[in-house]
C-alpha positions, 0 to 999 in steps of 0.5 A: 503514467499517473494516478489522479484524484479530482475533487473527491468528497465522501459523506456519511449521512451529514458527516463529510469524511472527505471534502474536495480532495485532489491528489496527483501521483506519478511513478517513482514518486512518493506523496504523503497524506498527512492527518490525525486519527479520524481525519479521513486518510483511510477513507481516501485510500479506500476510495482510490482502491474501490472499497468506498464509492465517492459521493463526488469527484473522480479517480483517474488511473492512466487516463481512465476513470476507475470510480466504478471498478471493483477492488479486484479490477483496480488491483489488476490495473496496477494499484496495490495497497496495505491495510492497518491490520496485517491480514496475513494468512496465519496458517502459512509461513511468511514465504508462502504468504507471498507465494500464494499471491503469485500462484493466484496470479497464474505464476508457477510455484517456483517462480512465485517463491523466487519473486517472494524471496526477492521482495522479502530481501528488498524489504530487509526481511529475508530472514523471516521467510520460513517463520510462521506468519502467526505471532510475527512481531508487529513491525515484521508483520507490516514489512511482510504485508508490504512485500505481499502487496508488491507481489502484484508488481504494482505501478502504485502502492498505497500505504495506510499508516505503515509505520503506526506503532513503530519506534522512531528507528523502526519507522526511519528504517521502513522509510528508507526501504520505501524510498528504495522501492520507489526508486528501484521498482519504479513504483509510485507510493502514497504514504498515509500517516499522522507522523508529520516529520516522517512523511515530510522527510520521505515525500517528494 
C-alpha cells in the first residue's frame, strides 16, 4: 500500500504555494517534508487530507485518486493527521479525548478506552489519562493529539510540525516514539517540520 503525490501545485491568486510537489510514502516508512515557516508544508498536508483542493496534480492512495474526496472519507480510507494546534476537547479528560473517537467509529466504550490506554502507553503518555485536557503542557498536548489520530488505525499518519515549540530533548524523545509507531503499527509517517537535523535523523 502506498500514498503518492503526483506533481501537486496549489495557487492562491498569483501566489504559488506548492509547485510540482511529488512524494511517495509506503507503510512503515517515515518521509520528511522540510521547509521554513511559510514554505507550504501545511498546505501540502491539507491537500493530501482533503482540506485543500490542488490546482493541478493528483493524490493517489492505494492506487485510487482521492483528489475529490472529503476529509471524512479520506480518513476512513486510512489517512489520519495532526494539526499544529492540538484541537483537544477541553471539557474531557485525556482518556475520553481518545475514547470518544473510538465510540464515534462504532466501538464499545470499554473497547475504546482499552485502545486509548494502549495508544497513550505507546506515546509514553499513560500517566496523563485521567488529567483534564484543558491546561495540558504543550508537549503533552501534542502527544495526546498524535495518540488520538492513531485511534483511527491509520495506514498513514501525517504530522504537521509535531515538534514545534519543543526543546531538543523533547523533540528527540518524540522522534523515537514516532519511529516506534512506524515499526510496531506498520504505519507510514509523513513528518512535516522546519527542524532539518531532526527530520533527517528520523526519515528513511
